C-alpha positions as CSV (number, residue, x, y, z in Angstrom):
1,M,-0.1,0.1,-0.1
2,I,2.7,2.5,0.5
3,D,4.6,1.6,-2.0
4,I,1.4,2.2,-4.1
5,L,0.5,5.9,-2.2
6,A,4.4,7.1,-2.8
7,P,4.6,8.4,-5.6
8,Y,2.1,10.7,-5.0
9,M,2.9,12.5,-2.1
10,S,4.7,15.6,-3.4
11,F,1.1,15.7,-4.8
12,W,-0.7,15.4,-1.8
13,L,1.9,17.9,0.0
14,K,1.5,20.8,-2.6
15,G,-2.5,20.6,-2.2
16,A,-1.8,20.7,1.2
17,A,-0.1,23.8,0.5
18,L,-2.2,25.2,-1.4
19,T,-4.9,24.7,1.3
20,V,-3.0,26.8,3.7
21,I,-2.1,29.5,1.3
22,L,-5.7,30.2,0.3
23,S,-6.6,30.7,4.0
24,A,-3.2,32.3,5.3
25,I,-4.1,34.6,2.0
26,A,-7.7,35.3,2.8
27,F,-7.9,35.4,6.6
28,P,-6.1,39.0,6.9
29,I,-8.4,40.6,4.1
30,C,-11.4,39.4,5.8
31,I,-10.4,40.7,9.3
32,I,-9.8,44.3,7.4
33,I,-13.6,43.7,5.6
34,G,-14.4,42.7,9.4
35,L,-13.5,45.6,10.6
36,A,-14.0,47.9,7.9
37,V,-18.4,46.7,7.8
38,A,-18.3,46.2,11.8
39,F,-17.6,50.4,11.8
40,A,-19.9,51.0,9.1
41,S,-22.5,49.3,11.0
42,F,-22.2,51.7,13.7
43,S,-21.9,55.1,11.4
44,T,-24.0,58.1,12.1
45,T,-24.8,57.7,8.3
46,R,-27.9,55.8,8.2
47,S,-27.1,54.7,4.9
48,V,-23.6,53.7,5.6
49,A,-24.8,51.7,8.4
50,L,-27.7,50.4,6.6
51,M,-24.5,49.2,3.4
52,G,-22.7,47.3,7.0
53,A,-26.0,45.5,8.3
54,A,-26.8,44.6,4.1
55,Y,-23.6,43.0,4.2
56,I,-23.2,41.0,7.2
57,N,-27.2,39.4,6.7
58,V,-26.2,38.5,2.5
59,F,-23.1,37.1,3.2
60,R,-23.9,35.5,6.2
61,G,-27.2,34.0,5.0
62,L,-25.9,32.4,1.9
63,P,-24.1,28.6,1.5
64,E,-19.9,29.4,1.1
65,V,-20.4,26.8,-2.3
66,M,-22.6,29.3,-3.8
67,V,-20.4,32.5,-2.9
68,I,-17.4,30.8,-4.8
69,F,-19.4,30.1,-7.8
70,I,-21.2,33.7,-7.9
71,I,-17.2,35.3,-7.3
72,F,-15.9,32.5,-10.0
73,Y,-18.7,32.5,-13.1
74,G,-19.1,36.4,-12.7
75,S,-15.7,37.3,-12.8
76,N,-15.8,34.9,-15.9
77,I,-18.6,36.9,-17.4
78,L,-17.1,40.5,-16.3
79,L,-13.9,39.9,-17.9
80,G,-15.6,38.5,-21.1
81,S,-18.0,41.9,-21.2
82,L,-14.8,43.7,-20.5
83,G,-12.5,42.4,-23.4
84,S,-15.5,42.9,-25.5
85,L,-16.0,46.6,-24.7
86,I,-12.4,47.0,-25.5
87,G,-11.9,44.6,-28.6
88,L,-9.2,42.1,-26.5
89,R,-9.3,38.5,-25.8
90,I,-8.8,38.2,-22.2
91,G,-8.7,34.9,-20.2
92,G,-11.2,33.8,-17.7
93,A,-10.5,34.8,-13.9
94,D,-7.4,32.7,-11.9
95,P,-9.8,29.5,-9.9
96,V,-7.3,30.4,-6.8
97,V,-7.9,33.8,-7.0
98,A,-11.4,33.5,-7.2
99,A,-11.8,31.1,-4.5
100,V,-9.6,33.7,-2.0
101,A,-12.2,36.4,-3.1
102,A,-15.0,34.3,-2.0
103,L,-13.3,33.1,1.2
104,A,-12.4,36.9,2.0
105,I,-15.6,38.2,1.0
106,Q,-17.8,35.1,3.1
107,F,-16.0,35.2,6.3
108,G,-15.5,39.2,6.2
109,S,-18.9,39.1,7.1
110,Y,-18.4,36.6,10.0
111,A,-15.7,38.4,11.3
112,A,-17.7,41.5,11.2
113,V,-20.4,40.2,14.0
114,I,-17.9,39.6,15.9
115,F,-15.7,43.1,15.8
116,R,-19.5,44.2,16.1
117,D,-20.3,42.3,19.2
118,W,-16.7,43.5,21.3
119,I,-17.2,47.1,19.9
120,S,-20.6,47.0,21.1
121,V,-19.4,46.4,24.8
122,L,-15.8,48.1,24.2
123,P,-16.5,50.8,27.8
124,K,-17.2,54.5,26.0
125,G,-14.5,55.7,28.7
126,Y,-11.9,54.3,26.2
127,A,-13.1,56.8,23.3
128,E,-13.7,60.0,25.6
129,A,-10.0,59.6,26.8
130,G,-8.6,59.2,23.3
131,S,-10.8,62.6,22.6
132,A,-10.0,64.4,25.7
133,I,-6.0,64.3,24.5
134,G,-7.3,65.5,21.1
135,M,-7.3,62.3,19.1
136,T,-9.0,62.5,16.2
137,R,-12.1,59.4,15.7
138,F,-10.4,57.9,13.0
139,Q,-6.7,58.1,15.8
140,I,-9.1,56.7,18.5
141,R,-10.4,53.6,16.3
142,R,-6.4,52.6,15.2
143,R,-4.9,53.6,18.1
144,I,-7.1,52.4,20.9
145,V,-10.4,50.6,19.4
146,V,-8.8,48.1,16.8
147,P,-5.8,46.3,19.0
148,I,-8.2,46.4,21.7
149,V,-10.9,44.5,20.1
150,L,-8.2,42.4,17.8
151,K,-6.9,41.8,21.3
152,S,-10.9,40.1,22.9
153,A,-11.4,38.6,19.4
154,T,-7.9,36.4,19.3
155,P,-10.0,33.4,20.7
156,A,-12.8,33.7,17.9
157,L,-10.7,34.9,14.9
158,G,-8.7,31.4,15.7
159,N,-11.7,29.6,15.1
160,L,-13.0,31.5,12.2
161,F,-9.5,30.4,10.6
162,L,-10.0,26.4,11.0
163,V,-13.2,26.9,9.9
164,M,-12.2,28.8,7.0
165,L,-9.5,25.7,6.2
166,K,-12.2,23.4,6.1
167,I,-14.3,25.8,3.9
168,S,-11.1,26.3,1.9
169,A,-11.8,22.8,0.6
170,L,-15.1,23.7,-1.2
171,A,-12.8,25.3,-3.6
172,S,-11.6,22.3,-5.7
173,L,-15.5,23.0,-7.1
174,I,-14.1,25.3,-9.2
175,G,-10.4,23.4,-10.3
176,V,-8.8,24.5,-7.4
177,Q,-6.2,21.5,-6.8
178,E,-6.0,22.1,-2.7
179,L,-6.0,19.2,-0.9
180,S,-9.1,17.5,-1.2
181,R,-9.2,17.7,-5.0
182,A,-5.6,16.2,-4.9
183,T,-7.1,13.5,-2.8
184,S,-9.9,12.8,-5.2
185,I,-7.3,12.8,-8.3
186,I,-5.2,10.1,-6.5
187,S,-7.9,8.3,-5.2
188,G,-9.4,8.2,-8.8
189,S,-6.1,6.9,-9.9
190,T,-5.1,4.2,-7.4
191,R,-8.5,3.2,-6.6
192,E,-7.4,3.2,-3.0
193,P,-10.3,5.5,-2.2
194,L,-10.3,4.8,1.5
195,T,-6.9,5.1,2.1
196,C,-6.0,8.0,0.3
197,Y,-9.3,9.9,2.1
198,L,-7.2,8.4,5.3
199,V,-4.4,10.6,4.7
200,A,-5.7,13.6,4.1
201,A,-7.4,13.5,7.1
202,V,-4.6,12.7,8.6
203,M,-2.9,15.9,7.1
204,Y,-6.1,18.1,8.0
205,L,-5.5,17.2,11.2
206,G,-1.8,18.2,11.0
207,I,-2.7,21.5,9.2
208,S,-5.7,22.1,12.4
209,A,-3.0,21.3,15.0
210,I,-0.6,23.6,13.4
211,A,-2.7,26.5,13.6
212,G,-4.0,25.8,16.7
213,V,-0.5,26.2,18.6
214,I,-0.1,29.3,16.3
215,Q,-3.4,30.3,17.5
216,Y,-2.4,29.9,20.8
217,R,0.5,31.3,21.0
218,L,-1.2,34.4,19.7
219,E,-3.6,34.0,22.7
220,A,-1.1,34.0,25.2
221,T,1.3,36.8,24.0
222,A,-2.4,39.3,23.6
223,N,-3.2,38.2,27.3
224,Q,0.5,39.4,28.5
225,G,0.1,42.6,26.4
């Protein structure tokens, strides 16, 4: 059995690396989106607050696979239309880029809820103290609110990253050869589906364990700070 699977190990490792890369790129973007949407939902401008709430409700209510399909096929249609307008032939959307965008946009709504909850319970004294020493509203958010909220939300964000790692398997549906897609291909070649998916499961557990250790250290650092 080992002799059969060993030649495919490099292919497996490439798939596992791509799984990590997808989440590692999408996660910081989703945090930025989440912070922006969370602050928008507290805006005194009604239209901005409504847009923030709409973003959260729409993308929290849509299945992840649907968001991936909409962004991937929508990008292809948009690029095709743009190419027709300028008289050039533009290639289709890159599946990896589409997957990263879909994960960032979808999980940005989840992150926004986490940040919104922490911002809502943040004592007003922090903002008042910043205002008293002459800070602008932007400076108060950047220097006081955001660091405190990120520190408080570290455990929830760590769990969100682990969920993103697992959901990234849906990228295989648009042709991204991440870990689950690579396993499917190897399974078809070796005709050993159970063994192949057990190997993939071990790899997923290994990735999750490493991510858990990193999360623990970040939490410890945040608590010390």
